[in-house]
mmCIF entry with sequence, helices, sheets and N, C-alpha, C, O atoms, coordinates in Angstrom:
data_MODEL
# 
_entry.id   MODEL 
# 
_entity.id                         1 
_entity.type                       polymer 
_entity.pdbx_number_of_molecules   1 
# 
_entity_poly.entity_id                      1 
_entity_poly.type                           'polypeptide(L)' 
_entity_poly.nstd_linkage                   no 
_entity_poly.nstd_monomer                   no 
_entity_poly.pdbx_seq_one_letter_code       VRLYDIAAQRRPVRTIDFRESPIKVVTEDPDGFTVYVGNGTGDLASFDMRT 
_entity_poly.pdbx_seq_one_letter_code_can   VRLYDIAAQRRPVRTIDFRESPIKVVTEDPDGFTVYVGNGTGDLASFDMRT 
_entity_poly.pdbx_strand_id                 A 
# 
loop_
_entity_poly_seq.entity_id 
_entity_poly_seq.num 
_entity_poly_seq.mon_id 
_entity_poly_seq.hetero 
1 1  VAL n 
1 2  ARG n 
1 3  LEU n 
1 4  TYR n 
1 5  ASP n 
1 6  ILE n 
1 7  ALA n 
1 8  ALA n 
1 9  GLN n 
1 10 ARG n 
1 11 ARG n 
1 12 PRO n 
1 13 VAL n 
1 14 ARG n 
1 15 THR n 
1 16 ILE n 
1 17 ASP n 
1 18 PHE n 
1 19 ARG n 
1 20 GLU n 
1 21 SER n 
1 22 PRO n 
1 23 ILE n 
1 24 LYS n 
1 25 VAL n 
1 26 VAL n 
1 27 THR n 
1 28 GLU n 
1 29 ASP n 
1 30 PRO n 
1 31 ASP n 
1 32 GLY n 
1 33 PHE n 
1 34 THR n 
1 35 VAL n 
1 36 TYR n 
1 37 VAL n 
1 38 GLY n 
1 39 ASN n 
1 40 GLY n 
1 41 THR n 
1 42 GLY n 
1 43 ASP n 
1 44 LEU n 
1 45 ALA n 
1 46 SER n 
1 47 PHE n 
1 48 ASP n 
1 49 MET n 
1 50 ARG n 
1 51 THR n 
# 
_struct_asym.id          A 
_struct_asym.entity_id   1 
# 
loop_
_struct_sheet.id 
_struct_sheet.type 
_struct_sheet.number_strands 
_struct_sheet.details 
AA1 ? 2 ? 
AA2 ? 3 ? 
# 
loop_
_struct_sheet_order.sheet_id 
_struct_sheet_order.range_id_1 
_struct_sheet_order.range_id_2 
_struct_sheet_order.offset 
_struct_sheet_order.sense 
AA1 1 2 ? anti-parallel 
AA2 1 2 ? anti-parallel 
AA2 2 3 ? anti-parallel 
# 
loop_
_struct_sheet_range.sheet_id 
_struct_sheet_range.id 
_struct_sheet_range.beg_label_comp_id 
_struct_sheet_range.beg_label_asym_id 
_struct_sheet_range.beg_label_seq_id 
_struct_sheet_range.pdbx_beg_PDB_ins_code 
_struct_sheet_range.end_label_comp_id 
_struct_sheet_range.end_label_asym_id 
_struct_sheet_range.end_label_seq_id 
_struct_sheet_range.pdbx_end_PDB_ins_code 
_struct_sheet_range.beg_auth_comp_id 
_struct_sheet_range.beg_auth_asym_id 
_struct_sheet_range.beg_auth_seq_id 
_struct_sheet_range.end_auth_comp_id 
_struct_sheet_range.end_auth_asym_id 
_struct_sheet_range.end_auth_seq_id 
AA1 1 ARG A 2  ? TYR A 4  ? ARG A 2  TYR A 4  
AA1 2 PRO A 12 ? THR A 15 ? PRO A 12 THR A 15 
AA2 1 ILE A 23 ? GLU A 28 ? ILE A 23 GLU A 28 
AA2 2 THR A 34 ? ASN A 39 ? THR A 34 ASN A 39 
AA2 3 LEU A 44 ? ASP A 48 ? LEU A 44 ASP A 48 
# 
loop_
_atom_site.group_PDB 
_atom_site.id 
_atom_site.type_symbol 
_atom_site.label_atom_id 
_atom_site.label_alt_id 
_atom_site.label_comp_id 
_atom_site.label_asym_id 
_atom_site.label_entity_id 
_atom_site.label_seq_id 
_atom_site.pdbx_PDB_ins_code 
_atom_site.Cartn_x 
_atom_site.Cartn_y 
_atom_site.Cartn_z 
_atom_site.occupancy 
_atom_site.B_iso_or_equiv 
_atom_site.pdbx_formal_charge 
_atom_site.auth_seq_id 
_atom_site.auth_comp_id 
_atom_site.auth_asym_id 
_atom_site.auth_atom_id 
_atom_site.pdbx_PDB_model_num 
ATOM 1   N N  . VAL A 1 1  ? 0.850   -1.185  -0.027 1.00 0.00 ? 1  VAL A N  1 
ATOM 2   C CA . VAL A 1 1  ? -0.052  -0.047  0.084  1.00 0.00 ? 1  VAL A CA 1 
ATOM 3   C C  . VAL A 1 1  ? 0.897   1.246   -0.006 1.00 0.00 ? 1  VAL A C  1 
ATOM 4   O O  . VAL A 1 1  ? 1.903   1.298   0.701  1.00 0.00 ? 1  VAL A O  1 
ATOM 5   N N  . ARG A 1 2  ? 0.585   2.225   -0.831 1.00 0.00 ? 2  ARG A N  1 
ATOM 6   C CA . ARG A 1 2  ? 1.377   3.385   -0.939 1.00 0.00 ? 2  ARG A CA 1 
ATOM 7   C C  . ARG A 1 2  ? 0.525   4.594   -0.880 1.00 0.00 ? 2  ARG A C  1 
ATOM 8   O O  . ARG A 1 2  ? -0.501  4.698   -1.551 1.00 0.00 ? 2  ARG A O  1 
ATOM 9   N N  . LEU A 1 3  ? 0.980   5.551   -0.033 1.00 0.00 ? 3  LEU A N  1 
ATOM 10  C CA . LEU A 1 3  ? 0.250   6.815   0.185  1.00 0.00 ? 3  LEU A CA 1 
ATOM 11  C C  . LEU A 1 3  ? 1.011   7.895   -0.539 1.00 0.00 ? 3  LEU A C  1 
ATOM 12  O O  . LEU A 1 3  ? 2.196   8.100   -0.274 1.00 0.00 ? 3  LEU A O  1 
ATOM 13  N N  . TYR A 1 4  ? 0.343   8.606   -1.469 1.00 0.00 ? 4  TYR A N  1 
ATOM 14  C CA . TYR A 1 4  ? 1.009   9.602   -2.205 1.00 0.00 ? 4  TYR A CA 1 
ATOM 15  C C  . TYR A 1 4  ? 0.557   11.026  -1.853 1.00 0.00 ? 4  TYR A C  1 
ATOM 16  O O  . TYR A 1 4  ? -0.601  11.265  -1.509 1.00 0.00 ? 4  TYR A O  1 
ATOM 17  N N  . ASP A 1 5  ? 1.429   11.881  -1.942 1.00 0.00 ? 5  ASP A N  1 
ATOM 18  C CA . ASP A 1 5  ? 1.145   13.457  -1.768 1.00 0.00 ? 5  ASP A CA 1 
ATOM 19  C C  . ASP A 1 5  ? 1.332   13.983  -3.228 1.00 0.00 ? 5  ASP A C  1 
ATOM 20  O O  . ASP A 1 5  ? 2.418   14.296  -3.714 1.00 0.00 ? 5  ASP A O  1 
ATOM 21  N N  . ILE A 1 6  ? 0.160   14.034  -3.840 1.00 0.00 ? 6  ILE A N  1 
ATOM 22  C CA . ILE A 1 6  ? 0.142   14.426  -5.231 1.00 0.00 ? 6  ILE A CA 1 
ATOM 23  C C  . ILE A 1 6  ? 0.671   15.917  -5.558 1.00 0.00 ? 6  ILE A C  1 
ATOM 24  O O  . ILE A 1 6  ? 1.016   16.289  -6.680 1.00 0.00 ? 6  ILE A O  1 
ATOM 25  N N  . ALA A 1 7  ? 0.677   16.676  -4.433 1.00 0.00 ? 7  ALA A N  1 
ATOM 26  C CA . ALA A 1 7  ? 1.277   18.073  -4.517 1.00 0.00 ? 7  ALA A CA 1 
ATOM 27  C C  . ALA A 1 7  ? 2.823   17.988  -4.454 1.00 0.00 ? 7  ALA A C  1 
ATOM 28  O O  . ALA A 1 7  ? 3.465   18.951  -4.873 1.00 0.00 ? 7  ALA A O  1 
ATOM 29  N N  . ALA A 1 8  ? 3.453   16.919  -3.967 1.00 0.00 ? 8  ALA A N  1 
ATOM 30  C CA . ALA A 1 8  ? 4.883   16.894  -3.776 1.00 0.00 ? 8  ALA A CA 1 
ATOM 31  C C  . ALA A 1 8  ? 5.470   15.898  -4.741 1.00 0.00 ? 8  ALA A C  1 
ATOM 32  O O  . ALA A 1 8  ? 5.849   14.800  -4.335 1.00 0.00 ? 8  ALA A O  1 
ATOM 33  N N  . GLN A 1 9  ? 5.552   16.229  -5.940 1.00 0.00 ? 9  GLN A N  1 
ATOM 34  C CA . GLN A 1 9  ? 6.207   15.393  -7.049 1.00 0.00 ? 9  GLN A CA 1 
ATOM 35  C C  . GLN A 1 9  ? 5.677   14.045  -7.233 1.00 0.00 ? 9  GLN A C  1 
ATOM 36  O O  . GLN A 1 9  ? 6.380   13.212  -7.805 1.00 0.00 ? 9  GLN A O  1 
ATOM 37  N N  . ARG A 1 10 ? 4.515   13.742  -6.812 1.00 0.00 ? 10 ARG A N  1 
ATOM 38  C CA . ARG A 1 10 ? 3.892   12.439  -6.982 1.00 0.00 ? 10 ARG A CA 1 
ATOM 39  C C  . ARG A 1 10 ? 4.753   11.304  -6.599 1.00 0.00 ? 10 ARG A C  1 
ATOM 40  O O  . ARG A 1 10 ? 4.763   10.270  -7.268 1.00 0.00 ? 10 ARG A O  1 
ATOM 41  N N  . ARG A 1 11 ? 5.481   11.463  -5.537 1.00 0.00 ? 11 ARG A N  1 
ATOM 42  C CA . ARG A 1 11 ? 6.300   10.314  -4.970 1.00 0.00 ? 11 ARG A CA 1 
ATOM 43  C C  . ARG A 1 11 ? 5.541   9.750   -3.785 1.00 0.00 ? 11 ARG A C  1 
ATOM 44  O O  . ARG A 1 11 ? 4.808   10.531  -3.178 1.00 0.00 ? 11 ARG A O  1 
ATOM 45  N N  . PRO A 1 12 ? 5.624   8.505   -3.385 1.00 0.00 ? 12 PRO A N  1 
ATOM 46  C CA . PRO A 1 12 ? 4.947   7.940   -2.254 1.00 0.00 ? 12 PRO A CA 1 
ATOM 47  C C  . PRO A 1 12 ? 5.605   8.603   -1.058 1.00 0.00 ? 12 PRO A C  1 
ATOM 48  O O  . PRO A 1 12 ? 6.823   8.777   -1.009 1.00 0.00 ? 12 PRO A O  1 
ATOM 49  N N  . VAL A 1 13 ? 4.744   8.980   -0.064 1.00 0.00 ? 13 VAL A N  1 
ATOM 50  C CA . VAL A 1 13 ? 5.297   9.536   1.258  1.00 0.00 ? 13 VAL A CA 1 
ATOM 51  C C  . VAL A 1 13 ? 5.195   8.455   2.336  1.00 0.00 ? 13 VAL A C  1 
ATOM 52  O O  . VAL A 1 13 ? 5.697   8.627   3.447  1.00 0.00 ? 13 VAL A O  1 
ATOM 53  N N  . ARG A 1 14 ? 4.570   7.391   2.012  1.00 0.00 ? 14 ARG A N  1 
ATOM 54  C CA . ARG A 1 14 ? 4.410   6.233   2.953  1.00 0.00 ? 14 ARG A CA 1 
ATOM 55  C C  . ARG A 1 14 ? 4.267   4.925   2.268  1.00 0.00 ? 14 ARG A C  1 
ATOM 56  O O  . ARG A 1 14 ? 3.358   4.842   1.441  1.00 0.00 ? 14 ARG A O  1 
ATOM 57  N N  . THR A 1 15 ? 4.997   3.921   2.472  1.00 0.00 ? 15 THR A N  1 
ATOM 58  C CA . THR A 1 15 ? 4.788   2.683   1.850  1.00 0.00 ? 15 THR A CA 1 
ATOM 59  C C  . THR A 1 15 ? 4.674   1.487   2.943  1.00 0.00 ? 15 THR A C  1 
ATOM 60  O O  . THR A 1 15 ? 5.540   1.313   3.801  1.00 0.00 ? 15 THR A O  1 
ATOM 61  N N  . ILE A 1 16 ? 3.522   0.691   2.821  1.00 0.00 ? 16 ILE A N  1 
ATOM 62  C CA . ILE A 1 16 ? 3.282   -0.335  3.876  1.00 0.00 ? 16 ILE A CA 1 
ATOM 63  C C  . ILE A 1 16 ? 3.380   -1.760  3.050  1.00 0.00 ? 16 ILE A C  1 
ATOM 64  O O  . ILE A 1 16 ? 2.731   -1.977  2.027  1.00 0.00 ? 16 ILE A O  1 
ATOM 65  N N  . ASP A 1 17 ? 4.224   -2.624  3.610  1.00 0.00 ? 17 ASP A N  1 
ATOM 66  C CA . ASP A 1 17 ? 4.283   -4.057  2.964  1.00 0.00 ? 17 ASP A CA 1 
ATOM 67  C C  . ASP A 1 17 ? 3.284   -4.861  3.969  1.00 0.00 ? 17 ASP A C  1 
ATOM 68  O O  . ASP A 1 17 ? 3.225   -4.677  5.185  1.00 0.00 ? 17 ASP A O  1 
ATOM 69  N N  . PHE A 1 18 ? 2.557   -5.736  3.259  1.00 0.00 ? 18 PHE A N  1 
ATOM 70  C CA . PHE A 1 18 ? 1.537   -6.515  3.937  1.00 0.00 ? 18 PHE A CA 1 
ATOM 71  C C  . PHE A 1 18 ? 1.579   -7.920  3.401  1.00 0.00 ? 18 PHE A C  1 
ATOM 72  O O  . PHE A 1 18 ? 0.993   -8.223  2.362  1.00 0.00 ? 18 PHE A O  1 
ATOM 73  N N  . ARG A 1 19 ? 2.265   -8.761  4.104  1.00 0.00 ? 19 ARG A N  1 
ATOM 74  C CA . ARG A 1 19 ? 2.482   -10.178 3.654  1.00 0.00 ? 19 ARG A CA 1 
ATOM 75  C C  . ARG A 1 19 ? 2.853   -10.493 2.342  1.00 0.00 ? 19 ARG A C  1 
ATOM 76  O O  . ARG A 1 19 ? 3.224   -9.570  1.618  1.00 0.00 ? 19 ARG A O  1 
ATOM 77  N N  . GLU A 1 20 ? 2.818   -11.672 1.897  1.00 0.00 ? 20 GLU A N  1 
ATOM 78  C CA . GLU A 1 20 ? 3.202   -12.066 0.617  1.00 0.00 ? 20 GLU A CA 1 
ATOM 79  C C  . GLU A 1 20 ? 2.153   -12.180 -0.401 1.00 0.00 ? 20 GLU A C  1 
ATOM 80  O O  . GLU A 1 20 ? 2.390   -12.049 -1.602 1.00 0.00 ? 20 GLU A O  1 
ATOM 81  N N  . SER A 1 21 ? 0.925   -12.439 0.113  1.00 0.00 ? 21 SER A N  1 
ATOM 82  C CA . SER A 1 21 ? -0.277  -12.632 -0.787 1.00 0.00 ? 21 SER A CA 1 
ATOM 83  C C  . SER A 1 21 ? -0.698  -11.284 -1.333 1.00 0.00 ? 21 SER A C  1 
ATOM 84  O O  . SER A 1 21 ? -0.535  -10.268 -0.657 1.00 0.00 ? 21 SER A O  1 
ATOM 85  N N  . PRO A 1 22 ? -1.237  -11.254 -2.548 1.00 0.00 ? 22 PRO A N  1 
ATOM 86  C CA . PRO A 1 22 ? -1.722  -9.970  -3.175 1.00 0.00 ? 22 PRO A CA 1 
ATOM 87  C C  . PRO A 1 22 ? -2.799  -9.300  -2.327 1.00 0.00 ? 22 PRO A C  1 
ATOM 88  O O  . PRO A 1 22 ? -3.641  -9.976  -1.735 1.00 0.00 ? 22 PRO A O  1 
ATOM 89  N N  . ILE A 1 23 ? -2.773  -8.160  -2.279 1.00 0.00 ? 23 ILE A N  1 
ATOM 90  C CA . ILE A 1 23 ? -3.789  -7.275  -1.610 1.00 0.00 ? 23 ILE A CA 1 
ATOM 91  C C  . ILE A 1 23 ? -5.165  -7.406  -2.500 1.00 0.00 ? 23 ILE A C  1 
ATOM 92  O O  . ILE A 1 23 ? -5.161  -7.238  -3.719 1.00 0.00 ? 23 ILE A O  1 
ATOM 93  N N  . LYS A 1 24 ? -6.207  -7.690  -1.830 1.00 0.00 ? 24 LYS A N  1 
ATOM 94  C CA . LYS A 1 24 ? -7.607  -7.736  -2.509 1.00 0.00 ? 24 LYS A CA 1 
ATOM 95  C C  . LYS A 1 24 ? -8.582  -6.638  -2.255 1.00 0.00 ? 24 LYS A C  1 
ATOM 96  O O  . LYS A 1 24 ? -9.427  -6.233  -3.054 1.00 0.00 ? 24 LYS A O  1 
ATOM 97  N N  . VAL A 1 25 ? -8.336  -6.157  -0.906 1.00 0.00 ? 25 VAL A N  1 
ATOM 98  C CA . VAL A 1 25 ? -9.247  -5.016  -0.465 1.00 0.00 ? 25 VAL A CA 1 
ATOM 99  C C  . VAL A 1 25 ? -8.489  -4.038  0.273  1.00 0.00 ? 25 VAL A C  1 
ATOM 100 O O  . VAL A 1 25 ? -7.578  -4.359  1.036  1.00 0.00 ? 25 VAL A O  1 
ATOM 101 N N  . VAL A 1 26 ? -8.869  -2.780  0.048  1.00 0.00 ? 26 VAL A N  1 
ATOM 102 C CA . VAL A 1 26 ? -8.304  -1.544  0.829  1.00 0.00 ? 26 VAL A CA 1 
ATOM 103 C C  . VAL A 1 26 ? -9.603  -0.714  0.932  1.00 0.00 ? 26 VAL A C  1 
ATOM 104 O O  . VAL A 1 26 ? -10.323 -0.474  -0.037 1.00 0.00 ? 26 VAL A O  1 
ATOM 105 N N  . THR A 1 27 ? -9.842  -0.286  2.226  1.00 0.00 ? 27 THR A N  1 
ATOM 106 C CA . THR A 1 27 ? -10.807 0.701   2.583  1.00 0.00 ? 27 THR A CA 1 
ATOM 107 C C  . THR A 1 27 ? -10.459 1.611   3.682  1.00 0.00 ? 27 THR A C  1 
ATOM 108 O O  . THR A 1 27 ? -9.819  1.201   4.650  1.00 0.00 ? 27 THR A O  1 
ATOM 109 N N  . GLU A 1 28 ? -10.834 2.770   3.580  1.00 0.00 ? 28 GLU A N  1 
ATOM 110 C CA . GLU A 1 28 ? -10.604 3.794   4.616  1.00 0.00 ? 28 GLU A CA 1 
ATOM 111 C C  . GLU A 1 28 ? -11.604 3.930   5.727  1.00 0.00 ? 28 GLU A C  1 
ATOM 112 O O  . GLU A 1 28 ? -12.815 3.905   5.511  1.00 0.00 ? 28 GLU A O  1 
ATOM 113 N N  . ASP A 1 29 ? -11.064 4.077   6.948  1.00 0.00 ? 29 ASP A N  1 
ATOM 114 C CA . ASP A 1 29 ? -12.000 4.307   8.011  1.00 0.00 ? 29 ASP A CA 1 
ATOM 115 C C  . ASP A 1 29 ? -12.615 5.663   7.995  1.00 0.00 ? 29 ASP A C  1 
ATOM 116 O O  . ASP A 1 29 ? -11.998 6.545   7.398  1.00 0.00 ? 29 ASP A O  1 
ATOM 117 N N  . PRO A 1 30 ? -13.784 5.959   8.589  1.00 0.00 ? 30 PRO A N  1 
ATOM 118 C CA . PRO A 1 30 ? -14.374 7.362   8.590  1.00 0.00 ? 30 PRO A CA 1 
ATOM 119 C C  . PRO A 1 30 ? -13.532 8.320   9.247  1.00 0.00 ? 30 PRO A C  1 
ATOM 120 O O  . PRO A 1 30 ? -13.706 9.518   9.020  1.00 0.00 ? 30 PRO A O  1 
ATOM 121 N N  . ASP A 1 31 ? -12.537 7.885   10.125 1.00 0.00 ? 31 ASP A N  1 
ATOM 122 C CA . ASP A 1 31 ? -11.841 8.853   10.890 1.00 0.00 ? 31 ASP A CA 1 
ATOM 123 C C  . ASP A 1 31 ? -10.809 9.521   9.888  1.00 0.00 ? 31 ASP A C  1 
ATOM 124 O O  . ASP A 1 31 ? -10.233 10.565  10.193 1.00 0.00 ? 31 ASP A O  1 
ATOM 125 N N  . GLY A 1 32 ? -10.608 8.905   8.730  1.00 0.00 ? 32 GLY A N  1 
ATOM 126 C CA . GLY A 1 32 ? -9.683  9.589   7.723  1.00 0.00 ? 32 GLY A CA 1 
ATOM 127 C C  . GLY A 1 32 ? -8.280  9.309   7.897  1.00 0.00 ? 32 GLY A C  1 
ATOM 128 O O  . GLY A 1 32 ? -7.475  9.816   7.115  1.00 0.00 ? 32 GLY A O  1 
ATOM 129 N N  . PHE A 1 33 ? -7.878  8.527   8.874  1.00 0.00 ? 33 PHE A N  1 
ATOM 130 C CA . PHE A 1 33 ? -6.460  8.267   9.160  1.00 0.00 ? 33 PHE A CA 1 
ATOM 131 C C  . PHE A 1 33 ? -6.101  6.704   8.978  1.00 0.00 ? 33 PHE A C  1 
ATOM 132 O O  . PHE A 1 33 ? -5.001  6.315   8.586  1.00 0.00 ? 33 PHE A O  1 
ATOM 133 N N  . THR A 1 34 ? -7.137  5.899   9.303  1.00 0.00 ? 34 THR A N  1 
ATOM 134 C CA . THR A 1 34 ? -6.929  4.497   9.287  1.00 0.00 ? 34 THR A CA 1 
ATOM 135 C C  . THR A 1 34 ? -7.223  3.789   7.969  1.00 0.00 ? 34 THR A C  1 
ATOM 136 O O  . THR A 1 34 ? -8.277  4.071   7.400  1.00 0.00 ? 34 THR A O  1 
ATOM 137 N N  . VAL A 1 35 ? -6.383  2.884   7.422  1.00 0.00 ? 35 VAL A N  1 
ATOM 138 C CA . VAL A 1 35 ? -6.671  2.080   6.278  1.00 0.00 ? 35 VAL A CA 1 
ATOM 139 C C  . VAL A 1 35 ? -6.662  0.650   6.615  1.00 0.00 ? 35 VAL A C  1 
ATOM 140 O O  . VAL A 1 35 ? -5.725  0.168   7.251  1.00 0.00 ? 35 VAL A O  1 
ATOM 141 N N  . TYR A 1 36 ? -7.780  -0.131  6.171  1.00 0.00 ? 36 TYR A N  1 
ATOM 142 C CA . TYR A 1 36 ? -7.872  -1.474  6.333  1.00 0.00 ? 36 TYR A CA 1 
ATOM 143 C C  . TYR A 1 36 ? -7.402  -2.223  5.084  1.00 0.00 ? 36 TYR A C  1 
ATOM 144 O O  . TYR A 1 36 ? -7.704  -1.787  3.973  1.00 0.00 ? 36 TYR A O  1 
ATOM 145 N N  . VAL A 1 37 ? -6.660  -3.355  5.229  1.00 0.00 ? 37 VAL A N  1 
ATOM 146 C CA . VAL A 1 37 ? -6.198  -4.059  4.073  1.00 0.00 ? 37 VAL A CA 1 
ATOM 147 C C  . VAL A 1 37 ? -6.441  -5.520  4.305  1.00 0.00 ? 37 VAL A C  1 
ATOM 148 O O  . VAL A 1 37 ? -6.203  -6.061  5.385  1.00 0.00 ? 37 VAL A O  1 
ATOM 149 N N  . GLY A 1 38 ? -6.919  -6.138  3.262  1.00 0.00 ? 38 GLY A N  1 
ATOM 150 C CA . GLY A 1 38 ? -7.118  -7.551  3.254  1.00 0.00 ? 38 GLY A CA 1 
ATOM 151 C C  . GLY A 1 38 ? -6.495  -8.169  2.082  1.00 0.00 ? 38 GLY A C  1 
ATOM 152 O O  . GLY A 1 38 ? -6.374  -7.578  1.009  1.00 0.00 ? 38 GLY A O  1 
ATOM 153 N N  . ASN A 1 39 ? -6.054  -9.512  2.326  1.00 0.00 ? 39 ASN A N  1 
ATOM 154 C CA . ASN A 1 39 ? -5.385  -10.196 1.066  1.00 0.00 ? 39 ASN A CA 1 
ATOM 155 C C  . ASN A 1 39 ? -6.199  -11.405 0.817  1.00 0.00 ? 39 ASN A C  1 
ATOM 156 O O  . ASN A 1 39 ? -7.267  -11.617 1.390  1.00 0.00 ? 39 ASN A O  1 
ATOM 157 N N  . GLY A 1 40 ? -5.628  -12.236 -0.108 1.00 0.00 ? 40 GLY A N  1 
ATOM 158 C CA . GLY A 1 40 ? -6.453  -13.348 -0.689 1.00 0.00 ? 40 GLY A CA 1 
ATOM 159 C C  . GLY A 1 40 ? -6.380  -14.616 0.210  1.00 0.00 ? 40 GLY A C  1 
ATOM 160 O O  . GLY A 1 40 ? -7.026  -15.632 -0.049 1.00 0.00 ? 40 GLY A O  1 
ATOM 161 N N  . THR A 1 41 ? -5.537  -14.491 1.303  1.00 0.00 ? 41 THR A N  1 
ATOM 162 C CA . THR A 1 41 ? -5.499  -15.673 2.206  1.00 0.00 ? 41 THR A CA 1 
ATOM 163 C C  . THR A 1 41 ? -6.380  -15.571 3.357  1.00 0.00 ? 41 THR A C  1 
ATOM 164 O O  . THR A 1 41 ? -6.567  -16.572 4.048  1.00 0.00 ? 41 THR A O  1 
ATOM 165 N N  . GLY A 1 42 ? -6.999  -14.349 3.666  1.00 0.00 ? 42 GLY A N  1 
ATOM 166 C CA . GLY A 1 42 ? -7.835  -13.966 4.620  1.00 0.00 ? 42 GLY A CA 1 
ATOM 167 C C  . GLY A 1 42 ? -7.277  -13.161 5.717  1.00 0.00 ? 42 GLY A C  1 
ATOM 168 O O  . GLY A 1 42 ? -7.944  -12.831 6.698  1.00 0.00 ? 42 GLY A O  1 
ATOM 169 N N  . ASP A 1 43 ? -5.938  -12.824 5.523  1.00 0.00 ? 43 ASP A N  1 
ATOM 170 C CA . ASP A 1 43 ? -5.414  -11.742 6.419  1.00 0.00 ? 43 ASP A CA 1 
ATOM 171 C C  . ASP A 1 43 ? -5.942  -10.410 6.458  1.00 0.00 ? 43 ASP A C  1 
ATOM 172 O O  . ASP A 1 43 ? -6.231  -9.897  5.377  1.00 0.00 ? 43 ASP A O  1 
ATOM 173 N N  . LEU A 1 44 ? -6.127  -9.730  7.566  1.00 0.00 ? 44 LEU A N  1 
ATOM 174 C CA . LEU A 1 44 ? -6.642  -8.446  7.625  1.00 0.00 ? 44 LEU A CA 1 
ATOM 175 C C  . LEU A 1 44 ? -5.791  -7.593  8.519  1.00 0.00 ? 44 LEU A C  1 
ATOM 176 O O  . LEU A 1 44 ? -5.296  -8.081  9.534  1.00 0.00 ? 44 LEU A O  1 
ATOM 177 N N  . ALA A 1 45 ? -5.600  -6.358  8.190  1.00 0.00 ? 45 ALA A N  1 
ATOM 178 C CA . ALA A 1 45 ? -4.762  -5.492  9.144  1.00 0.00 ? 45 ALA A CA 1 
ATOM 179 C C  . ALA A 1 45 ? -5.198  -4.080  8.959  1.00 0.00 ? 45 ALA A C  1 
ATOM 180 O O  . ALA A 1 45 ? -5.634  -3.710  7.869  1.00 0.00 ? 45 ALA A O  1 
ATOM 181 N N  . SER A 1 46 ? -5.098  -3.273  9.984  1.00 0.00 ? 46 SER A N  1 
ATOM 182 C CA . SER A 1 46 ? -5.316  -1.780  9.955  1.00 0.00 ? 46 SER A CA 1 
ATOM 183 C C  . SER A 1 46 ? -4.010  -1.050  10.124 1.00 0.00 ? 46 SER A C  1 
ATOM 184 O O  . SER A 1 46 ? -3.130  -1.506  10.853 1.00 0.00 ? 46 SER A O  1 
ATOM 185 N N  . PHE A 1 47 ? -3.882  -0.001  9.506  1.00 0.00 ? 47 PHE A N  1 
ATOM 186 C CA . PHE A 1 47 ? -2.662  0.936   9.547  1.00 0.00 ? 47 PHE A CA 1 
ATOM 187 C C  . PHE A 1 47 ? -3.098  2.387   9.695  1.00 0.00 ? 47 PHE A C  1 
ATOM 188 O O  . PHE A 1 47 ? -3.978  2.931   9.028  1.00 0.00 ? 47 PHE A O  1 
ATOM 189 N N  . ASP A 1 48 ? -2.401  2.912   10.609 1.00 0.00 ? 48 ASP A N  1 
ATOM 190 C CA . ASP A 1 48 ? -2.601  4.483   10.957 1.00 0.00 ? 48 ASP A CA 1 
ATOM 191 C C  . ASP A 1 48 ? -1.723  5.146   9.904  1.00 0.00 ? 48 ASP A C  1 
ATOM 192 O O  . ASP A 1 48 ? -0.511  4.948   9.999  1.00 0.00 ? 48 ASP A O  1 
ATOM 193 N N  . MET A 1 49 ? -2.181  5.909   8.912  1.00 0.00 ? 49 MET A N  1 
ATOM 194 C CA . MET A 1 49 ? -1.427  6.549   8.010  1.00 0.00 ? 49 MET A CA 1 
ATOM 195 C C  . MET A 1 49 ? -0.783  7.757   8.483  1.00 0.00 ? 49 MET A C  1 
ATOM 196 O O  . MET A 1 49 ? -0.016  8.366   7.738  1.00 0.00 ? 49 MET A O  1 
ATOM 197 N N  . ARG A 1 50 ? -1.029  8.153   9.650  1.00 0.00 ? 50 ARG A N  1 
ATOM 198 C CA . ARG A 1 50 ? -0.343  9.421   10.283 1.00 0.00 ? 50 ARG A CA 1 
ATOM 199 C C  . ARG A 1 50 ? 1.048   9.151   10.657 1.00 0.00 ? 50 ARG A C  1 
ATOM 200 O O  . ARG A 1 50 ? 1.834   10.095  10.729 1.00 0.00 ? 50 ARG A O  1 
ATOM 201 N N  . THR A 1 51 ? 1.439   7.916   10.911 1.00 0.00 ? 51 THR A N  1 
ATOM 202 C CA . THR A 1 51 ? 2.737   7.521   11.485 1.00 0.00 ? 51 THR A CA 1 
ATOM 203 C C  . THR A 1 51 ? 3.678   7.103   10.376 1.00 0.00 ? 51 THR A C  1 
ATOM 204 O O  . THR A 1 51 ? 4.822   6.735   10.643 1.00 0.00 ? 51 THR A O  1 
# 
């Protein structure tokens, strides 16, 4: 998962690696800071994009 700042040269400002299996689902929490990621093997994780 990569977070981009499109105003700053379109380079990723944050990269998150999540297991070996391809990511199938990404969704944002209503708080605007947390992202939930799921892969094809049933793993689920949440990431705080502020850190």
